[in-house]
N, CA, C and O of each residue as an XYZ file, in Angstrom:
820
protein
N      79.483      8.068     30.566
C      79.433      8.634     31.930
C      80.845      8.899     32.391
O      81.708      8.025     32.303
N      81.096     10.135     32.896
C      82.440     10.507     33.333
C      82.546     10.327     34.844
O      81.778     10.920     35.601
N      83.502      9.506     35.277
C      83.740      9.315     36.721
C      84.814     10.245     37.243
O      84.832     10.542     38.437
N      85.669     10.691     36.430
C      86.754     11.580     36.843
C      86.494     12.974     36.321
O      85.969     13.133     35.219
N      86.852     13.998     37.098
C      86.654     15.371     36.631
C      87.607     15.679     35.493
O      88.585     14.973     35.249
N      87.289     16.731     34.828
C      88.178     17.178     33.769
C      89.525     17.564     34.355
O      89.655     17.860     35.543
N      90.498     17.552     33.502
C      91.871     17.849     33.957
C      91.984     19.247     34.526
O      92.721     19.467     35.487
N      91.268     20.192     33.949
C      91.369     21.580     34.422
C      90.635     21.799     35.756
O      90.817     22.836     36.394
N      89.808     20.830     36.180
C      89.102     20.924     37.460
C      89.721     20.008     38.524
O      89.303     20.056     39.681
N      90.679     19.198     38.171
C      91.248     18.227     39.113
C      92.037     18.867     40.238
O      91.922     18.466     41.396
N      92.846     19.874     39.890
C      93.667     20.488     40.932
C      92.815     21.209     41.989
O      93.041     20.970     43.176
N      91.872     22.055     41.646
C      91.040     22.694     42.687
C      90.285     21.682     43.528
O      90.139     21.850     44.739
N      89.805     20.630     42.878
C      89.079     19.623     43.642
C      90.000     18.902     44.607
O      89.603     18.596     45.731
N      91.226     18.625     44.183
C      92.192     17.951     45.061
C      92.540     18.834     46.256
O      92.676     18.365     47.386
N      92.679     20.119     45.969
C      92.979     21.055     47.065
C      91.817     21.100     48.057
O      92.016     21.141     49.271
N      90.606     21.090     47.512
C      89.424     21.127     48.378
C      89.333     19.867     49.227
O      89.043     19.927     50.422
N      89.588     18.716     48.587
C      89.543     17.464     49.333
C      90.621     17.415     50.408
O      90.400     16.909     51.509
N      91.805     17.957     50.063
C      92.898     18.002     51.051
C      92.521     18.888     52.237
O      92.790     18.550     53.390
N      91.900     20.016     51.938
C      91.485     20.920     53.012
C      90.451     20.255     53.910
O      90.509     20.367     55.135
N      89.487     19.547     53.271
C      88.473     18.858     54.065
C      89.111     17.792     54.935
O      88.745     17.611     56.097
N      90.093     17.075     54.341
C      90.770     16.026     55.105
C      91.545     16.627     56.288
O      91.547     16.058     57.380
N      92.186     17.746     56.075
C      92.933     18.391     57.160
C      92.002     18.860     58.282
O      92.323     18.754     59.466
N      90.831     19.384     57.869
C      89.862     19.826     58.882
C      89.384     18.643     59.702
O      89.253     18.721     60.924
N      89.122     17.528     58.995
C      88.657     16.332     59.714
C      89.734     15.822     60.656
O      89.448     15.444     61.792
N      90.980     15.812     60.178
C      92.086     15.361     61.042
C      92.262     16.292     62.232
O      92.498     15.837     63.351
N      92.146     17.613     61.990
C      92.293     18.590     63.080
C      91.207     18.405     64.127
O      91.476     18.359     65.327
N      89.966     18.301     63.643
C      88.859     18.161     64.594
C      88.938     16.846     65.341
O      88.582     16.768     66.517
N      89.405     15.810     64.656
C      89.448     14.511     65.301
C      90.643     14.307     66.208
O      90.551     13.565     67.186
N      91.768     14.949     65.908
C      92.962     14.640     66.683
C      93.631     15.796     67.385
O      94.384     15.568     68.331
N      93.389     17.057     66.959
C      94.154     18.178     67.513
C      93.297     19.267     68.148
O      93.807     20.076     68.922
N      92.007     19.300     67.833
C      91.178     20.402     68.357
C      91.145     20.418     69.887
O      91.273     21.475     70.505
N      90.974     19.254     70.483
C      90.933     19.195     71.953
C      92.239     19.670     72.567
O      92.249     20.299     73.625
N      93.347     19.361     71.887
C      94.661     19.762     72.411
C      94.845     21.274     72.333
O      95.339     21.903     73.269
N      94.438     21.846     71.197
C      94.522     23.304     71.041
C      93.622     23.999     72.048
O      94.007     24.995     72.660
N      92.405     23.457     72.215
C      91.472     24.041     73.189
C      92.046     23.976     74.600
O      91.920     24.914     75.386
N      92.678     22.847     74.898
C      93.290     22.676     76.220
C      94.414     23.677     76.433
O      94.549     24.235     77.522
N      95.222     23.910     75.404
C      96.312     24.873     75.511
C      95.797     26.288     75.736
O      96.378     27.062     76.497
N      94.694     26.614     75.062
C      94.103     27.944     75.266
C      93.591     28.107     76.696
O      93.769     29.153     77.321
N      92.946     27.043     77.203
C      92.463     27.102     78.583
C      93.615     27.233     79.567
O      93.540     28.009     80.520
N      94.683     26.470     79.333
C      95.861     26.552     80.205
C      96.500     27.929     80.128
O      96.978     28.451     81.135
N      96.509     28.520     78.935
C      97.080     29.856     78.782
C      96.291     30.879     79.580
O      96.865     31.738     80.250
N      94.937     30.779     79.501
C      94.102     31.696     80.289
C      94.336     31.496     81.786
O      94.412     32.459     82.549
N      94.449     30.235     82.189
C      94.663     29.953     83.607
C      96.014     30.462     84.077
O      96.140     30.995     85.180
N      97.035     30.291     83.222
C      98.364     30.802     83.577
C      98.339     32.312     83.715
O      98.971     32.863     84.616
N      97.610     32.993     82.823
C      97.500     34.446     82.926
C      96.825     34.867     84.227
O      97.255     35.821     84.875
N      95.753     34.144     84.613
C      95.055     34.447     85.872
C      95.966     34.213     87.074
O      95.984     35.017     88.006
N      96.724     33.107     87.055
C      97.638     32.806     88.161
C      98.733     33.851     88.269
O      99.128     34.227     89.373
N      99.227     34.324     87.132
C     100.257     35.361     87.165
C      99.728     36.632     87.824
O     100.431     37.284     88.596
N      98.463     36.979     87.504
C      97.863     38.154     88.142
C      97.719     37.952     89.651
O      98.000     38.859     90.434
N      97.276     36.747     90.055
C      97.142     36.462     91.477
C      98.494     36.500     92.177
O      98.606     37.029     93.283
N      99.526     35.939     91.536
C     100.868     35.958     92.127
C     101.357     37.380     92.295
O     101.989     37.711     93.299
N     101.064     38.233     91.305
C     101.481     39.632     91.402
C     100.800     40.322     92.585
O     101.424     41.095     93.311
N      99.483     40.022     92.770
C      98.770     40.620     93.914
C      99.321     40.091     95.232
O      99.528     40.855     96.175
N      99.560     38.764     95.297
C     100.100     38.180     96.521
C     101.479     38.744     96.831
O     101.805     39.008     97.989
N     102.284     38.928     95.796
C     103.626     39.477     95.995
C     103.551     40.884     96.571
O     104.306     41.249     97.473
N     102.605     41.675     96.018
C     102.430     43.018     96.559
C     101.979     42.995     98.011
O     102.419     43.809     98.823
N     101.084     42.041     98.333
C     100.610     41.918     99.713
C     101.745     41.526    100.649
O     101.871     42.071    101.745
N     102.574     40.574    100.209
C     103.711     40.136    101.030
C     104.688     41.279    101.254
O     105.222     41.436    102.352
N     104.923     42.073    100.224
C     105.849     43.203    100.370
C     105.310     44.236    101.347
O     106.083     44.934    102.003
N     103.981     44.338    101.450
C     103.380     45.291    102.384
C     103.276     44.731    103.801
O     103.047     45.484    104.746
N     103.443     43.418    103.957
C     103.205     42.797    105.259
C     104.175     43.307    106.318
O     103.762     43.639    107.429
N     105.455     43.371    105.983
C     106.440     43.785    106.983
C     106.235     45.227    107.448
O     106.239     45.483    108.652
N     106.054     46.193    106.506
C     105.745     47.558    106.979
C     104.472     47.632    107.815
O     104.404     48.392    108.781
N     103.444     46.829    107.439
C     102.215     46.848    108.211
C     102.423     46.272    109.609
O     101.861     46.776    110.581
N     103.237     45.207    109.709
C     103.540     44.645    111.032
C     104.281     45.657    111.891
O     103.995     45.790    113.081
N     105.233     46.372    111.295
C     105.972     47.389    112.046
C     105.042     48.503    112.513
O     105.151     48.981    113.642
N     104.127     48.912    111.635
C     103.191     49.976    112.010
C     102.256     49.517    113.120
O     101.977     50.262    114.059
N     101.770     48.264    113.003
C     100.886     47.729    114.038
C     101.601     47.639    115.376
O     101.033     47.974    116.415
N     102.864     47.179    115.347
C     103.640     47.098    116.589
C     103.827     48.483    117.196
O     103.764     48.648    118.414
N     104.058     49.485    116.334
C     104.220     50.853    116.835
C     102.936     51.370    117.471
O     102.967     52.021    118.516
N     101.796     51.072    116.826
C     100.503     51.511    117.375
C     100.228     50.835    118.711
O      99.785     51.480    119.661
N     100.495     49.520    118.780
C     100.272     48.792    120.033
C     101.161     49.332    121.139
O     100.718     49.505    122.275
N     102.441     49.603    120.799
C     103.359     50.140    121.807
C     102.894     51.508    122.288
O     102.996     51.829    123.472
N     102.382     52.309    121.358
C     101.884     53.640    121.737
C     100.676     53.525    122.655
O     100.563     54.261    123.636
N      99.759     52.586    122.332
C      98.579     52.403    123.180
C      98.960     51.901    124.561
O      98.428     52.364    125.570
N      99.895     50.939    124.597
C     100.326     50.406    125.882
C     101.027     51.479    126.697
O     100.843     51.567    127.911
N     101.849     52.312    126.012
C     102.535     53.377    126.723
C     101.564     54.389    127.292
O     101.747     54.872    128.410
N     100.520     54.716    126.519
C      99.530     55.679    126.993
C      98.758     55.133    128.183
O      98.364     55.892    129.068
N      98.536     53.813    128.213
C      97.780     53.215    129.308
C      98.520     53.324    130.634
O      97.902     53.228    131.694
N      99.837     53.525    130.590
C     100.607     53.615    131.826
C     100.413     54.952    132.524
O     100.711     55.082    133.712
N      99.919     55.941    131.799
C      99.741     57.271    132.382
C      98.324     57.428    132.931
O      97.387     56.755    132.501
N      98.203     58.335    133.888
C      96.892     58.703    134.395
C      96.140     59.489    133.338
O      96.745     60.117    132.469
N      94.809     59.451    133.418
C      93.997     60.144    132.421
C      94.163     61.659    132.535
O      94.378     62.208    133.616
N      94.055     62.310    131.370
C      94.060     63.769    131.358
C      95.434     64.362    131.505
O      96.426     63.659    131.697
N      95.469     65.691    131.409
C      96.717     66.437    131.508
C      96.726     67.377    132.710
O      97.612     68.222    132.840
N      95.742     67.224    133.581
C      95.642     68.094    134.748
C      95.995     67.303    135.998
O      95.498     66.196    136.207
N      96.871     67.889    136.840
C      97.339     67.190    138.032
C      96.205     66.930    139.020
O      96.197     65.890    139.679
N      95.254     67.844    139.137
C      94.151     67.654    140.076
C      93.250     66.495    139.650
O      92.816     65.697    140.482
N      92.972     66.412    138.348
C      92.157     65.306    137.845
C      92.892     63.987    138.020
O      92.285     62.976    138.375
N      94.210     63.992    137.771
C      95.006     62.781    137.931
C      95.032     62.333    139.388
O      94.956     61.138    139.671
N      95.139     63.290    140.315
C      95.135     62.941    141.731
C      93.794     62.340    142.137
O      93.746     61.390    142.919
N      92.708     62.893    141.608
C      91.384     62.337    141.895
C      91.273     60.910    141.353
O      90.634     60.058    141.969
N      91.896     60.653    140.201
C      91.877     59.299    139.646
C      92.642     58.328    140.540
O      92.211     57.192    140.739
N      93.778     58.774    141.078
C      94.542     57.936    142.001
C      93.703     57.557    143.222
O      93.663     56.394    143.622
N      93.047     58.537    143.798
C      92.242     58.295    144.991
C      91.068     57.372    144.673
O      90.754     56.469    145.448
N      90.428     57.600    143.543
C      89.298     56.746    143.152
C      89.755     55.301    142.944
O      89.065     54.361    143.339
N      90.929     55.133    142.317
C      91.461     53.790    142.104
C      91.716     53.099    143.438
O      91.403     51.918    143.592
N      92.281     53.824    144.404
C      92.541     53.253    145.715
C      91.236     52.855    146.402
O      91.149     51.775    146.988
N      90.237     53.707    146.336
C      88.952     53.384    146.968
C      88.310     52.161    146.311
O      87.758     51.303    147.000
N      88.382     52.082    144.989
C      87.799     50.938    144.291
C      88.482     49.637    144.704
O      87.822     48.617    144.898
N      89.798     49.680    144.837
C      90.536     48.474    145.222
C      90.239     48.082    146.671
O      90.167     46.895    146.990
N      90.068     49.057    147.531
C      89.696     48.744    148.910
C      88.348     48.024    148.927
O      88.159     47.051    149.657
N      87.411     48.520    148.108
C      86.095     47.891    148.064
C      86.123     46.489    147.488
O      85.330     45.640    147.896
N      87.031     46.225    146.538
C      87.039     44.916    145.877
C      87.988     43.918    146.526
O      87.763     42.712    146.423
N      89.035     44.381    147.186
C      90.064     43.473    147.689
C      89.972     43.204    149.190
O      90.447     42.167    149.653
N      89.380     44.102    149.950
C      89.323     43.894    151.399
C      88.158     42.979    151.757
O      87.086     43.051    151.157
N      88.385     42.125    152.735
C      87.332     41.222    153.191
C      86.196     41.970    153.862
O      85.035     41.577    153.754
N      86.532     43.046    154.554
C      85.517     43.860    155.221
C      85.891     45.322    155.021
O      86.713     45.849    155.770
N      85.300     46.001    154.013
C      85.659     47.393    153.738
C      85.499     48.323    154.936
O      86.141     49.373    154.993
N      84.643     47.946    155.899
C      84.468     48.814    157.072
C      85.714     48.823    157.947
O      85.941     49.775    158.693
N      86.532     47.758    157.859
C      87.766     47.705    158.642
C      88.956     48.262    157.882
O      90.055     48.353    158.428
N      88.748     48.631    156.638
C      89.848     49.159    155.811
C      89.347     50.452    155.182
O      88.635     50.434    154.178
N      89.725     51.564    155.782
C      89.180     52.846    155.361
C      90.280     53.888    155.233
O      91.290     53.856    155.936
N      90.044     54.815    154.308
C      90.947     55.960    154.145
C      90.568     57.018    155.173
O      89.418     57.451    155.252
N      91.560     57.421    155.955
C      91.323     58.465    156.965
C      91.558     59.849    156.380
O      90.840     60.800    156.688
N      92.584     59.945    155.525
C      92.910     61.250    154.952
C      93.690     61.042    153.665
O      94.475     60.101    153.555
N      93.475     61.929    152.678
C      94.291     61.938    151.475
C      94.599     63.378    151.094
O      93.718     64.237    151.108
N      95.848     63.630    150.758
C      96.287     65.006    150.483
C      97.103     65.027    149.181
O      98.275     64.649    149.184
N      96.497     65.461    148.079
C      97.272     65.569    146.837
C      98.320     66.672    146.942
O      98.101     67.690    147.597
N      99.428     66.463    146.309
C     100.463     67.498    146.235
C     101.249     67.314    144.948
O     101.369     66.208    144.421
N     101.775     68.416    144.460
C     102.532     68.366    143.218
C     104.016     68.177    143.518
O     104.554     68.694    144.496
N     104.651     67.413    142.630
C     106.085     67.167    142.792
C     106.878     68.345    142.246
O     106.467     68.997    141.285
N     108.008     68.604    142.865
C     108.899     69.677    142.411
C     110.218     69.138    141.886
O     110.988     69.881    141.278
N     110.493     67.852    142.111
C     111.740     67.273    141.612
C     111.685     67.156    140.089
O     110.648     66.798    139.529
N     112.802     67.457    139.418
C     112.817     67.355    137.954
C     112.684     65.899    137.504
O     113.477     65.043    137.896
N     111.684     65.635    136.686
C     111.477     64.310    136.132
C     111.048     64.456    134.671
O     110.590     65.517    134.248
N     111.206     63.377    133.915
C     110.840     63.429    132.495
C     109.352     63.665    132.311
O     108.946     64.426    131.432
N     108.524     63.007    133.146
C     107.074     63.191    133.094
C     106.591     63.776    134.414
O     107.217     63.594    135.458
N     105.476     64.474    134.348
C     104.954     65.142    135.537
C     104.379     64.123    136.508
O     103.462     63.376    136.166
N     104.915     64.097    137.702
C     104.463     63.173    138.738
C     103.341     63.798    139.552
O     103.322     65.004    139.795
N     102.412     62.954    139.965
C     101.303     63.375    140.825
C     101.391     62.564    142.104
O     101.383     61.333    142.065
N     101.475     63.248    143.238
C     101.615     62.591    144.531
C     100.331     62.758    145.339
O      99.688     63.807    145.310
N      99.980     61.703    146.057
C      98.873     61.766    147.005
C      99.346     61.127    148.305
O      99.649     59.934    148.343
N      99.408     61.921    149.366
C      99.739     61.394    150.693
C      98.479     60.794    151.301
O      97.440     61.450    151.382
N      98.584     59.554    151.724
C      97.412     58.819    152.208
C      97.653     58.329    153.627
O      98.740     57.871    153.977
N      96.605     58.441    154.428
C      96.586     57.797    155.734
C      95.350     56.926    155.785
O      94.252     57.385    155.468
N      95.515     55.675    156.180
C      94.382     54.772    156.246
C      94.570     53.793    157.382
O      95.685     53.588    157.862
N      93.487     53.195    157.806
C      93.509     52.134    158.812
C      92.973     50.870    158.147
O      91.923     50.883    157.504
N      93.717     49.778    158.316
C      93.364     48.575    157.573
C      94.065     47.369    158.179
O      95.193     47.509    158.651
N      93.443     46.180    158.188
C      94.153     44.961    158.566
C      95.278     44.672    157.581
O      95.215     45.074    156.419
N      96.300     43.979    158.049
C      97.492     43.758    157.247
C      97.194     43.003    155.962
O      97.672     43.405    154.901
N      96.418     41.917    156.019
C      96.181     41.110    154.824
C      95.430     41.898    153.758
O      95.734     41.788    152.571
N      94.443     42.697    154.183
C      93.717     43.521    153.228
C      94.643     44.566    152.608
O      94.607     44.792    151.398
N      95.453     45.188    153.418
C      96.353     46.230    152.926
C      97.325     45.668    151.886
O      97.564     46.295    150.854
N      97.881     44.490    152.159
C      98.832     43.891    151.221
C      98.175     43.584    149.876
O      98.787     43.787    148.827
N      96.935     43.097    149.900
C      96.248     42.824    148.639
C      95.977     44.106    147.865
O      96.159     44.153    146.649
N      95.548     45.134    148.563
C      95.251     46.409    147.912
C      96.518     46.989    147.280
O      96.492     47.437    146.133
N      97.611     46.980    148.018
C      98.853     47.557    147.496
C      99.378     46.752    146.316
O      99.881     47.317    145.345
N      99.259     45.434    146.403
C      99.718     44.591    145.289
C      98.949     44.913    144.013
O      99.547     45.090    142.952
N      97.632     44.989    144.115
C      96.818     45.305    142.941
C      97.101     46.702    142.432
O      97.080     46.949    141.226
N      97.366     47.616    143.352
C      97.624     48.998    142.964
C      98.911     49.110    142.157
O      98.959     49.821    141.154
N      99.952     48.410    142.594
C     101.251     48.531    141.923
C     101.385     47.619    140.706
O     102.253     47.855    139.866
N     100.558     46.594    140.586
C     100.684     45.673    139.461
C      99.714     45.975    138.322
O      99.764     45.322    137.279
N      98.846     46.941    138.507
C      97.868     47.246    137.468
C      98.280     48.434    136.618
O      99.407     48.920    136.709
N      97.368     48.884    135.806
C      97.535     50.089    135.000
C      96.361     51.013    135.304
O      95.249     50.542    135.543
N      96.596     52.324    135.297
C      97.852     53.012    135.016
C      98.925     52.716    136.059
O      98.642     52.169    137.125
N     100.161     53.089    135.734
C     101.295     52.783    136.588
C     101.235     53.621    137.865
O     101.149     54.848    137.815
N     101.281     52.936    139.009
C     101.228     53.601    140.312
C     102.342     53.043    141.190
O     102.542     51.830    141.254
N     103.066     53.929    141.864
C     104.126     53.526    142.785
C     103.728     53.894    144.205
O     103.046     54.892    144.441
N     104.170     53.067    145.145
C     103.934     53.321    146.562
C     105.271     53.603    147.214
O     106.227     52.851    147.027
N     105.346     54.681    147.978
C     106.613     55.092    148.582
C     106.357     55.588    150.000
O     105.241     55.953    150.370
N     107.448     55.588    150.785
C     107.423     56.149    152.150
C     106.298     55.530    153.000
O     105.489     56.244    153.592
N     106.267     54.208    153.046
C     105.239     53.519    153.830
C     105.640     53.502    155.307
O     106.734     53.062    155.659
N     104.763     53.974    156.137
C     104.970     53.959    157.590
C     103.781     53.239    158.216
O     102.637     53.658    158.040
N     104.049     52.149    158.950
C     102.997     51.337    159.530
C     103.148     51.320    161.041
O     104.234     51.056    161.557
N     102.076     51.596    161.741
C     102.063     51.487    163.202
C     100.836     50.693    163.608
O      99.786     50.771    162.970
N     100.986     49.932    164.672
C      99.905     49.045    165.092
C      98.974     49.762    166.048
O      99.415     50.494    166.933
N      97.669     49.541    165.857
C      96.654     50.110    166.737
C      95.895     48.956    167.369
O      95.148     48.251    166.691
N      96.084     48.767    168.650
C      95.390     47.701    169.377
C      94.228     48.314    170.152
O      94.419     49.002    171.154
N      93.055     48.055    169.675
C      91.856     48.568    170.310
C      91.162     47.411    171.027
O      90.782     46.441    170.370
N      90.985     47.475    172.337
C      90.345     46.360    173.071
C      89.004     45.961    172.490
O      88.631     44.789    172.548
N      88.265     46.921    171.923
C      86.949     46.596    171.388
C      87.041     45.762    170.117
O      86.053     45.158    169.698
N      88.248     45.724    169.486
C      88.401     45.006    168.237
C      88.994     43.624    168.427
O      89.234     42.933    167.437
N      89.245     43.183    169.664
C      89.881     41.888    169.881
C      88.987     40.730    169.464
O      89.470     39.619    169.248
N      87.699     40.979    169.352
C      86.796     39.906    168.925
C      86.522     39.966    167.426
O      85.786     39.132    166.898
N      87.108     40.946    166.738
C      86.875     41.087    165.303
C      87.974     40.404    164.530
O      88.971     39.958    165.097
N      87.780     40.326    163.223
C      88.779     39.702    162.374
C      90.106     40.438    162.452
O      91.166     39.817    162.375
N      90.056     41.759    162.605
C      91.290     42.537    162.640
C      92.180     42.170    163.798
O      93.401     42.284    163.685
N      91.617     41.732    164.915
C      92.433     41.400    166.079
C      93.294     40.187    165.809
O      94.381     40.074    166.374
N      92.844     39.280    164.964
C      93.635     38.112    164.641
C      94.690     38.384    163.601
O      95.503     37.505    163.316
N      94.711     39.574    163.018
C      95.696     39.953    162.015
C      96.435     41.208    162.470
O      96.556     42.183    161.728
N      96.927     41.160    163.712
C      97.710     42.250    164.305
C      96.876     43.499    164.519
O      97.430     44.593    164.620
N      95.576     43.368    164.589
C      94.733     44.519    164.872
C      94.657     45.471    163.694
O      95.136     45.173    162.600
N      94.048     46.615    163.936
C      93.977     47.641    162.924
C      95.337     48.317    162.813
O      95.926     48.713    163.818
N      95.824     48.443    161.600
C      97.092     49.123    161.356
C      96.826     50.553    160.917
O      95.944     50.822    160.102
N      97.604     51.452    161.475
C      97.577     52.840    161.021
C      98.697     52.972    159.976
O      99.874     52.813    160.299
N      98.322     53.261    158.733
C      99.267     53.199    157.619
C      99.324     54.551    156.926
O      98.297     55.145    156.598
N     100.524     55.014    156.714
C     100.748     56.245    155.953
C     101.671     55.912    154.787
O     102.670     55.211    154.949
N     101.328     56.416    153.626
C     102.184     56.179    152.462
C     101.897     57.229    151.404
O     100.962     58.022    151.517
N     102.728     57.210    150.375
C     102.603     58.165    149.283
C     102.330     57.400    147.986
O     103.103     56.520    147.609
N     101.233     57.734    147.307
C     100.937     57.181    145.979
C     101.500     58.119    144.926
O     101.364     59.338    145.029
N     102.134     57.542    143.912
C     102.733     58.339    142.847
C     102.264     57.804    141.497
O     102.431     56.622    141.197
N     101.688     58.665    140.703
C     101.329     58.344    139.325
C     101.883     59.416    138.406
O     102.436     60.414    138.870
N     101.738     59.216    137.119
C     102.314     60.159    136.157
C     101.284     60.518    135.095
O     100.461     59.692    134.700
N     101.345     61.762    134.645
C     100.567     62.191    133.490
C     101.537     62.466    132.354
O     102.704     62.784    132.584
N     101.060     62.344    131.155
C     101.925     62.440    129.977
C     102.212     63.901    129.637
O     101.841     64.407    128.578
N     102.884     64.552    130.574
C     103.312     65.936    130.412
C     104.736     66.058    130.940
O     105.116     65.327    131.855
N     105.536     66.974    130.378
C     106.902     67.150    130.899
C     106.883     67.545    132.366
O     106.055     68.344    132.803
N     107.808     66.972    133.110
C     107.909     67.299    134.513
C     108.606     68.618    134.752
O     109.076     69.241    133.800
N     108.689     69.069    136.010
C     109.371     70.317    136.320
C     110.805     70.311    135.816
O     111.520     69.321    135.968
N     111.216     71.410    135.223
C     112.586     71.527    134.727
C     112.794     70.913    133.359
O     113.889     71.019    132.806
N     111.767     70.265    132.787
C     111.910     69.680    131.456
C     111.508     70.697    130.396
O     110.811     71.672    130.673
N     111.961     70.445    129.190
C     111.662     71.327    128.087
C     110.175     71.271    127.780
O     109.666     70.186    127.501
N     109.477     72.349    127.817
C     108.044     72.378    127.588
C     107.674     72.410    126.120
O     106.492     72.332    125.785
N     108.653     72.522    125.234
C     108.365     72.601    123.804
C     108.024     71.224    123.265
O     107.750     71.078    122.074
């Protein structure tokens, strides 16, 4: 009985046994490490792609912030002007705004009323076209101050100019709220708003 292979078969068998031993050693001691390295390599590749996308996003952030700021500034600037490009429509908007504020800010709208309003166009050279409305109204002082404050502090931008106030003491009103606040005041003033058009004397191009 032969326990050892022939001499001419010993070398191939030894090589085969060595290969089997190496496979067993690899599977037992190194396969998990190689697998782990492959997983880490895939993860590193994914992270590199994400970093590249994030870098591109960061590079776009500053231009986008500048553009957003420009858009916001443009919207805010437009809100300061009266609606439309027609002076008559803008004047009607001024008057409507004044009436709305009288209704919301006066304690008794019947004691605070517009007597007359006269739109007129400005002729002085200005960068933007001004719209003027000459107003005469009768109103108690406290109501008038609230209305004017809201008018000048809101949007669109409205200015009050040439205010002339005279006191009207009516004996029939001494028992009303107006009598305790210097009576009914006769008030004349000029409301000024602007439309986003070149003013007189400005370049129309």
